[in-house]
N, C-alpha and C positions, 0 to 999 in steps of 0.2 A: 503495499499501499504507499502509494506516494505521501508524503506530510510536508508541514512547514512547523519550525519549532518557534515560538513564540518565547522571551523571557520576559515578565512582568514585574518588573522591580520596584516595589513598594516601601516606602520609609520603615515599614513594619511586616509585610510578608514580601519574601521573595519565591516567584511561582515559574514553572516551566510548564507549557502546553504543548502537546501535539495536535495539529489540526489536519483533518482527512480534505480530501479536494474537494468536499460539501462545506467545509466550514465546519465540521462537527469537533469536539475534542474528544481525539481516542486515547488520551494519556496524559497525566500531571502528575508533577509533584510541588511540594512547597515544603519552605522552611522559614524560621525566623530567627536571627543571629543576634547573640549578645555585642552590645556596642562595644567600642575600643573608647581610647580617649585621644585628643589632639596633644600639641605641646604645653596648651594651658591647663590641661586636664578637663577641656570639655568633651563630655561625650560625642563621639561620630561614628559613622558607619566603617567599619573593618573592610576595607577596600580589596587587600589581597585574598581574606576570607571569602568575599563575594566572588571575587573574579576565579578563585581554586573551584567554588562551587558550579560556578557557569562549565567550567572547563571538565570537569567530573560527569556534569548531568551530560554534557555532549558525546563524552565518550561513552555513556550507558546506551545514550540513544542512537549513537552509531553500532552499538553491539546488537541492537534489537533487530533478531530477524527478521521479525513482521513487517516491518517500519524501512523505505527508502528515504532518505531527508533528501529534501530538493530546496530548502532556504530556510533561513533565519532571519529572525528581525528582534529587535528589543524596544521596550515600551518601560521608563523609567521615570522617577521624580525629577524635576528640574532644580533649579536652583542652586546646584551643586557641582563644583568646578573641581576635575581631575587636570594637575600640571605636570605635562611629560617631557624630559629634556631631548635631546636629536638622538639618542638612544632608544627612545620609548620605556625610558624609566619613571617610574612616579616620583615627583619631588617633594611633596607635602602631604599630611593627612589629607582624607575629605572631608574638609571643614563642613560642620553642622549648620544648616540653615538657619537655626533657631540661636546660636551665638549671638551674643549681645555686640552691637557694633561700636567702636570707641566714638562717643558724641563730637568730641575735637575734630576728629576725621572727618566725620559726616558733615559737619558745619563747613569745612574748609573746602569740601567737594562741592556742597551746592552753592556757597558763595561765588566760586568760581565758574559755576554755570548757571546765572542767573536766577538763581533762588529755587526753593523747594516747588512752588506751585506751578511756574513757567517747565522748570525742566518734568515734573510730574506729568504733566497734559502732554508734553511733545513725547515723553516717551511711553506714556500709557502704563504708567508704572506707578504705584501709590509709595510713598516712603516708607521703606519697610525693613533699611539695614541690609543685614546679610542675606534675607530674603531677596533681595536685588541682587543677582549673581553677578552682576558688572562691579558691584561694589567690593564683592571678595576681590577681583583681579587688581581692583585700586590698592585695596589692605596691603594685599602682597607686596605690591611695587612699593607702597610708601614704607611698610614695615619691615621687610625683607628683601631689600633691593639688590644683593648679592645674588638671592636665591631666585629673584626674579630675572636676572639677566639669564640665568641657564633656562629658561623657560622656552621649549621650542613650540607647544601647542598649548592651547587652553581648548579642554575639551568638556563640555556638559557632560555627566553622567550616561546617558543612553549612547553619546556618538565615543564615550570612551570605552564602553562595552563592545562596542561595535569593533574599534580598534585592536581589541585583544586578538581579533579573529583575523583582521585584514591587515594590520600593521599600516593602515591609513588614516590620517588624521583629516578631518571634515567636520564642518557644521551644517545643523540642520535647523530650517526656520521656524518650526514650532518649538524648539530648546531656546531659541535667539528671542523669539515673540511673546515672552510670559514674564511680564514684571522683572525684567532683568536689567533695564535702564542701559540696554545696548543700542535699542532700534528707535529711529524717528518716525513715528507712525505717519507724521504729516508727508512727510518725503519718501518714504518706505525704503529706505535705508539706514545704515549704520549712524547713529550721532557721532558727530565731528569730536566729541570729547575723548573719543578712543585714539583717533590720529592723534591730537595733541598731547595725550600722555604716553606716546609709543607704543601703544598696546595693540592697535590694528594687525601688526604684521606677525603677533601670535595668535591670532584668531585664524583658524583656517578655512579654505574656502566653502562656499555653501555648496551643497550637494543636496539635487534636486529628490525628495523622497519617492518616488517612483522608481528611480533608477538604483539598481543592485550591484554589488560588488561581488565578481566569480573567486571562490577559493576553492581547492582540493578539487581543480579540475570543473566540475559542475554545479557545487553547491551556491545560492546567491546568497548574499548577506545583504541587509539592509543597514542605512546609517543611525536607525535608533530614532525613535519620536518621543516627545515629552508626553507621558502617561496622560493628562487631561485632555491634549490635543487630539492623542490617538482615540480617546473614548471616543470622540464625533464621529469619527470616519463610518462605521457602518449606519450612521443615523443619516448623516447627510447625503450618502448613497443611496439610501432606500428612501428617502420620505422628502416630498416637496413641500409640503404643507406646514404652516410655521410651526416650529415646537421648541421648547426649552427643554436640553438634557441637564439632569442633575446628577453629576457622577461623584461616587460619595467613597470614600477612603477616610485616609490621616486627615484629608481635608473634604469638605461638600462644596462642588464648586458649580453654580448654576450656569451655563453656558448657552448665550441664546443667538445664533447665527444669522437671525432676521432682525436684528435690532442695529441698523448700523448709524446711528446717531452719535455725534461726538461725544466723549467721555468729558464730562465737568471735573472741577476739583471737588467737588463737594462729592460726587461719587467715588472719587480715588481715595477721598476720608474715609467713606464707608467700606472701603476694601472691594470695589469695582476696578478692574481692568480690561484690556484686552489682550485677547490670545492671538496668535497668529496662526489657520490652520495649514496643513502640508500645500494648499493651494495659494499660500500667502494672504487668503482672505481674512479680515480681522472677525473677531468674535468677540461681541461683550460679554464678560464673565463676572460673577461676584462669588468670594470665598467665604468660607466658615470653617474654622479649627475643629468641627464638629465631631469626625472620629477619634479625635486626639481628646477632646473632652469626655467622649463616651466611655473610653477606655480609664480616663483616671476615675471617674465616678463609678465606673462598675467595679474598679477594684475596692473603691470606698463601700460600697454595696456591700459586697463578698464579705468583706471585712466584718461589717458591723453584723450581719445577718449569717455571718460562719457559713457560708455555702461556698461552692467551687466558682472560680471567676465566670466562667463563661455558662452560668445558669440563666443568664438573660436569653441565650439560644432557644431555651423552653417555654419561655414565657409567651401567650396567645394575648393576642389582642381582647379587653374585655371592656364591653361598652358602659357596664354599671360602674365599674371604677372609676373611669374617667367622667362619668356624670356627679360622680361622687367627689373626686378631687376638684371641680371645676369651683364650686362655690367657696370651697375651703381655701382654695388659691385666690379669689378675690377678695375673701375677709383678711387674709394674712400679706397682702401685698403692701409692703411699706411704700407707698407713691408709686406712679409707673416709672418704668426706666425710659431714658431720653432714647432718641434713634440710636444716636452713636454707641450709647451703654450698651443696648439690646444686644450688640454686636459683640463688644468686647467681655461683656460678664454673662455668666451662666447662672441662673438664679439659684439654680439645683446647688451649686457650692455653699451658699450660706443655709441651705435648709438643714432642719433637723433630723437625722434619720431615726431618732426615737419617737418622731410624730408619724411615723407610720406603721401599721399593725405588721405587716411581712413585707418580705422581698417583692413580691408582685406588685404592690400597691406602691412603693415606693419606686421601682423601675419604669412602671407606668408615668410618675410623677417626672422622672429624667427625661424621657421621652418628650412629655408635654413641653416640658422646658426647652428643649432643643431645637423642637417645631416651631415655638414661638420666634426664635432667632432666625429658622430656615424660612417661615413666611416670609419675614422683613427682607432678608436677603435674596431671595428667589425673587420679589417683588420689584427688587431695582433692575433688573435685566429685563423681566418682563415689561414693565413700565412703556405704554403707549404703544405696544408693539402688537400685531395680529396673532398671538399666540394660541393655539386651542389644544395643545397638547403638552403633557410634560413626560417625559421618559426619566425613569431612574435606574440607574445602574452602579453597582457596586454593593458594599457592604449593607448599607441601610435597606437597600433594595429588597433584600429578605427578611427584614425586619416587619412582623405584621403590624406591630403596633405604630410604628414610623409612617407605614404605607398607609393606614387608615386613617391617622391623623392628618397626613397630607393631603388626600383626596377629600377630607372633610373641610381642610382650610381653601381648598381650589373648587368649588363645587360645579363650576363652568368649565372645568379642563376636564379632557380625557387623560 
């Protein structure tokens, strides 16, 4: 059977799938790794462990006699750069996009390039510190100039994973076009700061996503895609009626390819941005750190009620629990959260778990609190566009409480 291997590398879960020629999954494996730390002791991805796992899985796949491997591609989280020298050696840890960014350095950068508001609107990138991956390159250049000199290529994670197999350095538009501070959306080219800071020469040439690189005779390898942008592809190919895709994982990202209005600074402050599809078309998006919040609070629930962490997987939607919680929530709301605070805070953090009789009720409350944020965030990209459908993929799509509450919140949507 001819198969394509897709490595889907999330911040939490690393997966590999084999698809047959009808795009059915015929084989899969997944793993979670413990993080390592960078030179400052901050947690980060163990890039060597990840590289070895990918190579081991490929060896395993090639030894499966029932499959003929025809092609390989990578979908991985963005906002993370791998710096390689002229021999292909990795020069630094894979710095974590959650690492705090030095305020002085940030101020120096934005002061130099017309201030936060002008720069953010031009690059469709909210001011996010390390999450703007271009800022990671700027930091390396300013703080470790000798090491920066040795860098031949700055590769976003999906492109580094492709490089492991092909030995060729490329850039991909979906990785460049997501809150990186690198792309001028108005002119649809790199922002001029890269030239001024002598960084542009270390950014490899753009590679068109549809074109593959041949290895081992006849195996085609793609250059990798940013995971949120890759999630869009099956939907844009199959549906012409306006829709929003809610792609869920560590981040919950609402993507609307049918909203082409220019981003405002206010939207950027509410964590809206533009992604670039592999076709170079911009997609308006709004982000929430919901999967991460869910994980933190699920651990808290498991500890409090003394149950296994993944107990939530067996909790079914209960209309009565929701009906009982709603008046209780209203009574206990200490003022309403402002718009920006809805996105920044999770009400559940400050809730007393002793107020809930059992795990099921407390878990319904957690999802209620997450849905409140989700409605606000998704509405930011639906705003005044003719959307009639919402597709949900990823972790929360398998959560019956989340899906029922989402359907209730958007009664006019399919």
